[in-house]
C-alpha angles and dihedrals in degrees: 000000000000115000132174146145126229122202120203129184119205138181114263092241090059095053098102095043093047091048091054092048089049091050091053093044094047094049092051095041092053088059093060111108093230097045113105099172137000114173124164117200137185113221107248093227096039116038091183091065120077126193120195119198110203134182128181132184092241144329092285091056090050090049090050090051092052090047094049122113092236092054091049092047103041103025107030096029098036123013095036089053092055100042121107095188136013133190128179123200119188115212135208117207115234095206 
């Protein structure tokens, strides 16, 4: 299994637009056969920071996600254009 979190920082004026892009991206991503979990979050104390928790069956499923039309549209063409900061943390499951 491939698991990671991605942190994004956005301008306050982009909050609603980013939330809608994340809703669209999450809904489409969850339909992918190799997607186990795709959950975007706002930080409670910082609504301009988004954390996305993602899990995929394997590296091929992650590659398929990143090659999907919805990823290209909502992430590359939308969210990535609005982000001010980005941080990726790869995870290893303990159990």
